[in-house]
N, C-alpha and C positions, 0 to 999 in steps of 0.2 A: 836775191836770186831771181832771174827773169822767168825761167821755166824749170822748176825743180825736178830733179831725177830722184824719185822716192823709193827707198828700200823698205820692204815690209818684213819685219822680223817676227816670226811666228805665223804659220800658215794653216792654223786650225779654223774653226767656224768664224770667229771674228776677224782673223787675219785675212781670210779669203774675201770677206765682205769689204774690208778696208782696201785690199789690192784692187778689187773691181771698181771701187769708188774713185781711186786715184785715176784710173783710165777714163771713167765716165766724166771726170772734171778736166780732162784734157792734159793731164800731166804725164810724165814718163814713168812707167814702172821699171825702176832700175834692176829689180830682182826680188826674190823672196828667199827667206832663210828659215829653215826648219830641219832638225836632225831626224825627224820621223815622218811628218806629213809630206806628201809630194808637192812639187811646184806646179807652175803653169806652163803650157807649151809656148807662150808668147813672151817669156821673160827668163833670165838666168835664175838658177836655183842653187843655193849653197847650204851646207850642213851647219855652218857657224858664221857668226859675224866676222870672225878673224879671217875667214876664207874669202871675203869680199874685197876686191882691190880698192884701195883707199880712194882713188880718183873716180870711182864708178857711180857714186851717188852724192846727193847734196843734202838730203834730209831723210829721216827714217820714221816709220811707224812701228812701235813695239807692242805686239799683241801676244804676250807670253804669260804663263802662270805667274802668280804673285812672287813666288820664291826665287825666280830667275829674272824677272823683268827689270828690277832695279840695276843689277850688274850690267845687263846688256845696254840699258839706256845710258848708264854712266860711261861705258866704253865709247858709245857713239858721241855723247856730248864732249867728252875729253878729246875726241878726234876732230872737234870743231863743227859738228853738224847738229842742227836742232832736231827735236823729236816730238812726236805725238805718242804718248805712252798711255796705254789703257789704265783706267782707274784701278787701285788708288795710286798715289804718288809715293810708294813705299808703305811698308807695313807699320811703321812707326814714324813719328815726326822727325826723329833723328836721321833716318834714312832719307826722308823727303827733303830735309834741309841740305843734305849732301848733293842731291840732284839740283836743287834750286841754285846752290853755289856754282855748280858746274855750268848750268845754263846761263847764268848771269854774265859769263865771259864772252858769249856769242853775240853776233850782230843780229841774227834772226831769232824770233821768239819761239819758245817751246810750249807745248800744251798737254793737257791731260784729258783723256776720253770720258767726259761726262755728258754723254749724248742725250740724256733725258731733257736737257735744256732745249733740244731741237725737236722734241715732240710737239706738234702744233698746238694741242690744247694747253699744255703746260706753258709753252711759249706765250700764248695769248694771256694767260694769267700773270706771268711775270711782267709782261708789258703793261697790263692794266694796273698792277700794283706800282710799278715804277713811275707810271704817268699820274699816279694819285687818283685814279678813277674809282678805286675801292675805298678811299679815305684812309684814316689811321687804322692800321691792321690790329685786329683783336684776337683772332684765332687762326692757327694754321694746323691742319691735320693731314699728315702724310702717311700713306699705307702702301706697302708692297708685300705680297705673299707669293711664294713659289709653291706650286703644287708638287714638284719633285716627281720621282719615279722609283720603282723598287731598287734600281741600281745606283741611286744617287750617292750612297755612302762610299761607293768605290771610286768616285771621281775626285779629282784634286781639290775641288772647291769646298768639300766637306772634310778635308784632311788638314788639321791645324798646322802640321809641319810644313805644308805646301801653301795653304791659303793664308796662314797667319792668324786666322780667327774664323768665326762663323758668319752669321747673317749680318752682323754689324759691318763687316768689311765687304761682303758681297751678298746681297745687293744694297745693303743699307747706306753705303757712302753716297749713292745716287741721291737719296733723300736728304742726307746731310748737306750735300752741295746745294740743292734747291733751297733748303732751309736758310743757309747763310746768304744766298742771293737775295732772299726776301727780307731778311733782317740779320746782318752780321753781328749784332750786339747781343743776340740771344745767349743766355747762359744755361748750362745743364743743371737742372734741379733734381731729377730723379732718374734712375735707371734700374730696370728689372729684367732678368733673363731666365729662361728655363733651358734645360738640356736633357738628353737621355734617349730620345727616340732613335736617332741615327747611330748612337753608340760610338761616335768618334771623338766625343769630348767637346765639340763646338757648341756655341750658343745657337739654339734653333728658333727661338721666339723671343723677341726683345720689345720692350716698351720704354720709350724715353720721353721725358717731359722737359720743356725749356720755358724760360720766361724772360721778358724785358719790359719794364714799366707795365703797361696795360695789356701787353700781348702775351698770350699763352700758346704754346705749340706742342704738338705731340708727333712722335715718329714711331710707327709700328712696323716691324719687319719680322717675317715668319717664313720658315721652311717646313712648317707642319700645317699649312693652311689647306692643302689638297686642291685648291682651285687657284690658278694664276690670277692675281689681282693687282691692279694699280689704281690708286685713287689719290688725288691731290685736291684739297679743299682749303681755300683761303678766304677769310671773311674780314671785311673792314667795316668801319662805321657808316660807309656810304654804299657798300655793295659787296658782292661775293663772286667767286669763281670756283667751279668744280670741274675737274678734268678726270676722266676715267679711261682705262684701257691703254694699251700700247700696241694694238694690232695683234695679229696672229692669235695664239691661244690665250692671250690676255683680254681678248675682246676688242671690238672696234673702238677707235679713239673718239671720244665724245667730249664736248665742252658745253657748259652752261654758265652764262654770265648774267647776273641779276642786280637790280638796284634795290636799295632798302625801301620797303613799304611801297613798292611799285603798284601793288594791288589797291592802294588808297587813292590813286588818281581817279578823277571822275570818269565813269564808264569803263574803267579797267577791269579785266577778268581777274582770276586768282593769281597769286604770286608766281607760280610756275608758268602760267600762260604768258606772263610778261617777259620771261627770260629770253635772252639771245641764245639760241642753241645751234650747235654745229656738229655734224657727224663726219669725221675724217676717214671713215672706213677701216678695213682690216689691214691696210698696209702700214709699213714703218720704214721711213726713209731717213731716220735720225742719224744713223751712222754715216750714210752717204752725205747728208747735208753738213754734218760736222766736218768731214774731210774737206768738203768744198770751202768751208769757212777757214780752215787751217791753211789750205793751199793758197787762198787769197792773201793771207797774211805773209806766207812764205814768198809770194810773188812781189811783196812790197806794198800791198794795199793797206791803208789805215783801217783801224777798227770800223766796221760798218754798223748801221742801225740794226736792231733785231738781235737774235741770239748770237752770242759770241762764245767761242771755245774757251774752256776753263784754262786760266793761266796757272803757272806753277805756284805763284803766290796764293791764289785762291785754293788750289788743291792742298797746299801746305796747311792752310787753316782747317780744311776738312780733316786732314790726318791728325792734327792736334786735337780736334774734337773727338776723333776715334780713340786716341790715347786716353782722354778724359773719361769716355764711356767705359773702356776696359779697366781703368782704375777703380771703377765702381763695381763692375760685374765679374772681373777677373778674366784671364785668358786660359784657354784649354792647355 
């Protein structure tokens, strides 16, 4: 498609950001869909996907709660249009596989919203690892904590019948996506979870460990941490990368890249003084950048260097890993 007309399904917090990103990247916002949230003055608004004339859009972004996103995406795919669906790609691998099969019949690719790939510090670490600058990877430690608020338990994300699970599914899948990008052969070794504070039945604090050959990885996800936290640490035999924050109330996005024993060079200061450090500030353009990358692919451009939006196949692997975790810790 030369210049896609994009429908945004779901016009809550994320849907509004996605709709704005469509316009910022020069595409046409074909309309918004939401039975509750209002639309925009510059685009048609509909209460349901079924209300949108079939010829009015070429692709869609689905930004709906987990329990209704799959059905909406499947309807759009069966109608012959690609989608960018917010993570995860289904609550179970079986659901995700259904969407993968529907998307495979289309000429244009579909994607899943794993926007952490587009955070600049994380992107730099992924690039360094892919280019071999860190050497053989030995440890990966990924941590995200949500501070929450007194009304968190009333929202759909902590309701197991709507969210499909707890912190493993949101926001944990972001970290699982990064984990598989760094080393897709990692196998789940251990999983532990606690519940009870929010009294909705969901897992609130999870620790996962993975291994492959000499590489050990941990994933820690919490909704009882009280301070919003994001930290990605990747260590190889030749160097390391540490990214923290994601802007806003998660703190400024920062990056540290270091070389093994850089302090041992003649005249070198201490190890931390030899690091490459960058501060990306309090902003977060990852959702907008991800939309730009998706639009480029929908316009027919080949995959570009740098961060790429998550394919359905990649997201299916994440969902299969989620199933493996829940096999260990149980679902609410």
